[in-house]
N, C-alpha and C positions, 0 to 999 in steps of 0.2 A: 299874845296868845301863844301857848306853848304846844307844840305838835307832838303827839306819842304814837309813834309807830305801833302798828297791831303786832302782837306777839305771835310767834309761831313755835309750837312746842315740837320736840324731835319726834314724837307719835304723828305728827302731821306731815312728816317728809318720809317717803318710802326710801329704803336703803338704796334701791336701783338708781334713784335721781342724783345721788351724791357720790356713788362708789364708782370711780372711774374704770376699775377693772372690769365692769359688767360692760364697757365699752370696748376696750383695749388695752393692752399692756402699756401701751405708749400712745395715749390720746394726743399729746402734742410733742413731737420729736424735733430735737436740734441736731444740725448735721452741717458739714461743710461741703455737701455736695446734694444733688438733686436724688430724689427716690428712684426706684427703678421696679420693674414688673416683679421682682422677688420680694419687694417689702409688701407681703401679703397676709392673709389669715394665719398661716402658718408660722409666720415670725411675729405675731400678735396685733396686726393691725385690722381695722375695721372700717366700713363706709363711714365717713365723717370725720375720720383722724385728720390732722393737720400736721405737716410737715415743713419745718422753716429751715431753709437753707442760709444759715448767717453769714456766709462768705459773699452773698450779693443781696441778701434780703428777700429772695424770693419765697413765697409761701404756697405751698400744695395742698390740695385736699383730696383724699381717697374716695373715688366714686365707684370702686369695684375692688374687692379684696381676695378674687379667686386665686387659688393655689397657683403660683409661679406666673400668674397672668394677670396682676393687679393693675388697676388705672389710677394715675394720679394726675390731676390737672392743676396747672399754675392758675392761680386766682385772678392774674391780670390777662388771662387767655392766651398767654404767649407759647404755651408749652403743653405737650400732652407725652407723658413716658410712655404710653401704651396705645398709640393712635389706632383707631380701627383699620383692619385690613381693606384695602382697595385693590381690585385688579390692574387698574390703569398704573403703568411706570411711568418713571421720571427720567431713568437713566438710558435704557438699551433695549432693543428688540431682538428676538432671537427667533432662528429658523432651524428646526432639527428636522432635516429631510435627507432624501437620497437622490442620486443624480439620473441615473438611466435604467433602462429596462433589462439590462444584463448583469450589471455589477453592484448596483445598490451599495455603495460606500457611505458609511455612516458619517455625517457631517453635521456639526452645530456651528452656525453662522451667526455673527453678533453684528447688528448695526445701531448706530447712534440716534438716539431721540433728539439731541440737541443740535446736531448738525448734520445736513444730508451729505451723503456720500455712500461709498461702496462698503459691503461687510467684509468683515474677516474672519478666519477659521478659529473658532473658540475652542474647538475639541472634537471628541468624538463619540458617538452615540451606536446604538445597537444597529445592526444592518438590516434592512426591510423597508417596506412602505405601507402606506394607509395604515397608519397608527392613530391615536386619539387626537382629534381636532378641536381645540379649544383650550385655552389656558389652564393649566393646574400648577400651582406654584406656592411657594411660602416667598420669605423675602432673601433667602440665599440659595433655595434649589429649585429646578423645575422637574416635572414628573410627565411620564408618557406611559401609555398602556398598549403593549402587543404592537404587532405588525403583521401584515397578511404575507406580503411577498418578501423574497430575499434569499438568494442562493447562500448555501453552506449555513444556514441559522437552523439550530436543532427546533424541532416542532413546539416544544414544551417551552422554549426560550423566547418564542414569539407570543406568549399568552401572558407574561410577565409585566410587572410594573417596575419601571426604571426610573431613575433619578440622577441628575447631575448638577454639577455646582455653577453658580454664575462666577464663581472665581476662575480665571483661566491660568492654565490648560485644564480642561475638564472631559472627564470620561463617564459614560453611563455605568451605572451599578446596579445589578438586579437585587430589588429589595423586597419583592412579593410576588403573588400569583394571583391573577383574576380568578374568582370562585368557579367560573364556568369551564376553567381550562380542562379538567378531565372530559367534559361533555364535547369540546371542540378540541380534539387532540392535537389537529395540525397547526392551528393558529387562530389568534383573536385579534380583530383590529376593527379599523373604521368606525371608532367609539367617539360619541361627543363628550367633551372634558368640560368640568366645571369645577370651582372651589370656593371655599369660605374662608381659606387661610389657615384652617384647622384640619380639615378633611379634604380628600380628593373625591370626585364622583365620575365615575364612566357610565355614561348615559347611552343605553341600547348598545349597537355595534353589529358586527358580522363575525361568525366563525367560518373556517373555510376546511371543512373534513373533506375527504379524498373524493367523496361522490359529487357534492355540489355546495355552493356557498349558501349559508343560511344567516339569517338575522334573528335577533333576540331583543325582548322588550325589557330587560333587567337594568335597573339602576344599581350599580355597584358603588360601595363605599369603602374608603381605605383610609388608614391614619397616615398624616404626613410625617413620616419619621423612618428610620432604618433599624430593623425591618419594620415593614409596611403590612399590619394584618388587614385584610381585605374580605369583604363578605356581601352578599345581596343585602340592599338596605331596606328591603321589603316594597319599595315603591316600583312603579311599572309604567311604561309608556302606554298610550291607549293602543299602540299595535308595535310588532317587531318592526325594527327600523336600523339601518346602518348608513355610513357615510353621511351623517349629518354633522352639523357644527354645535358644540356647546358654548353656552353664553353665561355669564355670572353678572348678577345684581348684587352686589356685597352690601348697598346701602339698605336693601329692604330684605335681604335673606333668600334670595330665589335663585334657582337655576333654570336654563331654557334648553330645550332641544329644537333646533331650527333646520325644518326641512329634512331631506335625507330620504333613504329608500333606495330600491334598486327595481323598477325604475324610478327616478326621483319623485319624491311627494312635496307638498307645499305647507304642511302643517307646522304651527310654532306651539309648544306645548310649556308649561311652566310647572315647576315643582318647588316647594321649600327646602332649604337646606337640611331642616329638622325633619322632614317627611319619614315615615318608617312604615307606611303601608298605604295602599291605595294607588289610583291612577293619576298621573300628572292631569292637569287642567288645560284644556284647548284654550289658547291665548289669542290665535289668529292665523293668517295664512300669508306666505310669502307670495310674490306676484306670479310666480310660475313653480311648477314643480322641478327642484333640482337635486342633484347629489354632488358630492366632492367639492363643495364650497367650502369657504372659510369665513372668518368675520372678526369683528372686535367689539369693544363695548366703552359707551361713554357712561358717566354716571346715571344718566336718564334714559338712554336708549341702547337697544343691542342692533349691531349691523351683521349684514352677510354680503360678501362680495364675490362675484363670480358663480362658477357652477357648471354642470355638465348636462348634457343630453337636451340640446345642442349646448356647445361650448358658449357661454354669456359674459358681457363685460359689466352687467348692472351692479350697482352697490345700493342697496336698499336698507332702512332702518324700521324699527318698531318700539313702541313705547313700552317703558318698565310701568308706568304709572296705571295703567289700564288696559284692558283687552283690545286689541286692534290689529288690522292687517298692517303689513309692511309696506312702506311708500318708497319710490325710487327717487334717489336723492344724488345720483351722479353715476359716473361711469368710471371703470379701471381703463388704463391706457391700452390693454388688449383682452382679448376674450380669454380666459383662462378656467382652470378646475384643478382640483388637487394640490394648490399652494397651501401657504400658512397665513396665519393671521397674528396681530398683536396689537396692543392698545398703550397709547401714551395717555398722558393728561388732557392732550388736545387733538389727538390724531390717531387715526386707525391707518394699519399698514399690511399690504398684501405682498407677499415674497414667494416667487417661483411658481411652479405648476406648468401644466400643459396648456397651451395656446391651440394647440389642434393635435390630431393624431398624426405622426408621433412625435410630434415637436413639443420639446421641454424648455422652459425658460429659466433665466437668473434675474429677473426684473423684480426690482422692490418698488412698489407703488406706496403713495402717501395721500390720504383724503382727510379732510376736516371733520372734527368733532366739535358741536353736534349738529351742526347744520348740514354737513355732507359736502357736496360737490364734486366735481370731476377730479379724480387722481392725477398725480403727477410722478413722471418717472424721477426718483431721487438717488438712485444707485443700482447695483448688481450685487447679488450673492458671489460667494467665492468661486461656486460651481453651478451648472444646472441642477434643478432639485423638483422632486415630484412626489407626491403622496405623504408628505410630513405634516408636522404641527408647529405652533408657534407659540412664544410666551415674550413676557417682558419683566422688567426689573426697574 
């Protein structure tokens, strides 16, 4: 028996199914190196394109071709040339804060995630205290928003957005201005910080006009670049609030405002990084009303540690997966407030802060993610510090 295949005429096949230029200029590309984020739609690549590194036989497939932000995945799962941004760092934690109530010298301290020990002076940041609390960073720079106290600092300068490099020595550079700066001419600070790796967010905060301190509910959004254009995102907290801690859930695209206010409140609220209007959603409560606390984040939970009114040593976490109240999971080595927080892939850190009035500390505490547990003292900052923020890389 002779088999005769079914014949297909040219009219039966649409041009788009055989013309590879409708997919990309180079559907299969050969090279002696892996692709980068620059192999994107602007250079002729589209989702589904293949890249073969014939120096080692590795094959990559394009899963996103966004301009200057393309994603190529190795087919054996061993490599991602554009891994998703995560707040958890793998190398170092940083505390950018200030030492005492009279001089407020600007100090950036760095401490290792891989081995416990004392911090080293990494560089200099703007003088002042009660800045943004909650990590805002890229892979190479950290960002902070404003500061309320600090002698010798011009009022407009304390409403600015600053950044500094993870490469030492580092010094802060003024790269932008909070959009509420004209309203609060003396200073803006005590802001919750969050980031998705592309934008930074300042959640609420406090102005310090000559008459009295005032809180606000605005969620500020700025580009992680220099200069950094900044504007009101259109989103709001349910009420005006400062001295809270900001937390980032990068896996699911959300930011959190944790407690805060003056006197301290206990509200946890959530908003999407993409939010452009409306009010944050009530997510749960902390165990008590606190202000001046700090915190960290695992992939699955947000953490807050310490706090004021009165000074407390509690470590508690709340889930990212569904609304829920925070649970007590351990204690710091001492009661404290106005310290800083950072997140490694396995632990949260607290650095410095006030342990009582007027005692300021230089302690670095470390506690486990995700289970929690009591913190251990793993080192000291290069000087006592108060009213600052923390980040990681």
